KOLBA-935586 format. One record per atom (N, C-alpha, C): x, y, z; residue in one letter. Coordinates in steps of 0.02 Angstrom, whole numbers, plus 50000, padded with zeros to 5 digits. Each point is the difference from the previous one (the first is absolute). Layout:
BEGIN
XYZA...
//
This chain:
BEGIN
501524948750854Q500465004049960Q499914998349925Q499975005149959V499934999249928V500595003449965V500304996549955Q500535002949959Q499735001149929Q500155005849973L499745001949934L500595001849955L500004997349939V500535001549952V499685002149934V500145006249980E499735002649938E500494998949942E499744999549940S500414999649941S499595002649941S500355001149943G499665001949939G500075007249980G500325004050042G500095007049982G500525000849945G500055006149975G500495001449949G499855006449963G500325000849944L499915006049958L499534998349942L499505004149990V499524998949947V499825006749968V499844999849936Q499805006249965Q499285001850017Q499845006449995P499295002050009P499544996149954P499444998050028G499534995849964G500124992650006G500574998250028G500164992950008G499684996850060G500194993750011S499714996050054S500554996550040S499854998750062L500414996050044L499554996050046L500254994250023R499644996350051R500474999050060R499785002450056L500374999150062L499744993850036L500454996750035S499824994250041S500235001150071S499624997450047C500185000150071C499894993050027C500544996850018V499964993350029V500035000450075V499524997050033A499965000150073A500184993250029A500335000250057S500154993950036S499865001250074S499834994750035G499875000450071G499274999550019G499565001449952S499284999550013S499635000449934S499404997349999S499605000349939S499775007149986S500065002049937I499795006849982I499245000850005I499644994550004S499275000550007S499805002750069S500475000050046N499875002650067N500115007550006N500255003149947Y500205007050003Y499675004049944Y499935006550013A499895004649945A500695001449971A500074998749935M500645000949967M499975006349957M500515004050005G499975006449965G500645001649963G499935004249950W500575003249966W499965007450014W500565002850022Y500075007150012Y500615002449960Y500035006549991R500595002649965R500215006650032R500645001449990Q500285006350026Q500485002949950Q499845005949977A500445003649954A500455004750041A500565001949972P500455004650037P499655006350022P500075001750064G499715006150026G499254999650014G499714994149991K499284999350010K499854994850053K499395000350026Q499794995050049Q499834993449966Q500064994750038R499794993549975R499255000049990R499774997349944E499285000149985E499764993149979E499364998950012L499694993749980L499954999649925L500194994349973V499894998549929V499404995349993V500024994450035A499454995249996A500044995350060A499414997550019R499964995150054R499534994549980R500144994050024I499544994449993I499884997450070I499364999950020L499834998250068L499984992550009L499964997750062S500034992950013S499444996249965S499425003149993F499444996649967F500015000949924F500495003949975G500095000749928G499795006649970G499675004250038G499825006549975G500625004349987G499935004849954T500575004149982T499835007450004T500505004150010N499925007249991N500655002949973N499935005849968Y500555003149963Y500065007450016Y500625002449995G500105007250002G499705003249938G499765006250007D499665003349945D500435000649938D500655001050010S500445001349943S500154993849958S499824994150024V500164993949963V499384996149978V499415002350020K499394996549982K499934999449924K499844994049978G499934998749929G500644998249965G500575000950034R500654998449969R500364994250036R499924999650065F500344995050040F499494994850026F500244993950007T499584994650027T500394996050051T499714999250059I500304995850052I499674993249999I500394994850010S499734993350003S500444995950047S499784994050015R500394995650044R499924992849979R500514996150017D499984992849992D500164997350069D499494997850035I500104997950070I500454993950004I499934995449953A500414993950000A500745001649992A500155005449963K500695002049989K500225005450050K499565001950045S500145005350049S500275006249966S499705001949945T500245005549960T499445004949983T500175006350005V499555005449980V500325003549941V499595001749951Y500245003149939Y499715007049992Y500375004149965L499755006549980L500155000849925L499484999549960Q500075001049928Q499915007449986Q500505003049971M499995007249987M500025001249925M499495003049974N499945001649929N499975007549990N500125002149939S499975007149982S500405004350049S500614997950012L500415003450050L500175007049979L500055004450050K500145007149990K500645001850039K500345005249980P500595002150038P499855001250074P499405002350015E499825001350070E499894993650040E500024994349968D499984993650036D500694998050027D500505003749982T500684998550023T500045000650076T500234994650032A500034999750073A500304993450021A500134999450064V500154993550030V499334997150021V499874993849979Y499384996750016Y500124994950055Y499575000450051Y500064995650058Y499384995750007Y500124993850020C499464995450016C499905000250076C499374999450023N499904999250071N499474994950015N500034997350061A499514995350026A499735002950065A499355000750002D499675003650055D499484995650033D500114998750064R499504996750041R500075002950069R499635005450010T500075004050061T500034995550062T500495001050045P500485005450002P500654998749963P500024994749960Y500614998149966Y500035003249931Y500585002649984L500115003249935L500714998649978L500074997249941Y500664998149974Y500115003349932Y500645001749987W500185003249938W500574996249966W500005000149934G500574997649963G500525005549991G500534998349964Q500565004749994Q499905004949942Q499524998749957G499855004549945G500344998149935G499705002149945T500294999049934T499895006549960T500535002149965Q499975006449964Q499664999149933Q499535004649987V499695000449934V500155007049972V500295000249941T500175006349967T499675000149932T499605005149988V499655000849936V500315006149966V500364998649946S500365005349966S500164998049929S500015004949956S500204998749931S500755001249991S
//
């Protein structure tokens, strides 16, 4: 069992930056593919970024070049650095831990990009 707690969301102006954190407990994050997903009102949940157990990363097309996922295994924490934020980045951001057949989700953190 893995518990995930996200933090770092909030209100930011267009062009600004935020860093989200996801703290995991119950197992080492090096054993899982750790991901950030987001869901805007009326839309499906979509991949933002993932970091695989061996350290490789992949990103959703809409965030490439603006967002960076990283991890600190010793701190059991995964980060999402978000730069050049746009209003369309507004959503609830969720952290997940994936090790098939096990999949765990955090409770989400709201990110609002607005002037």
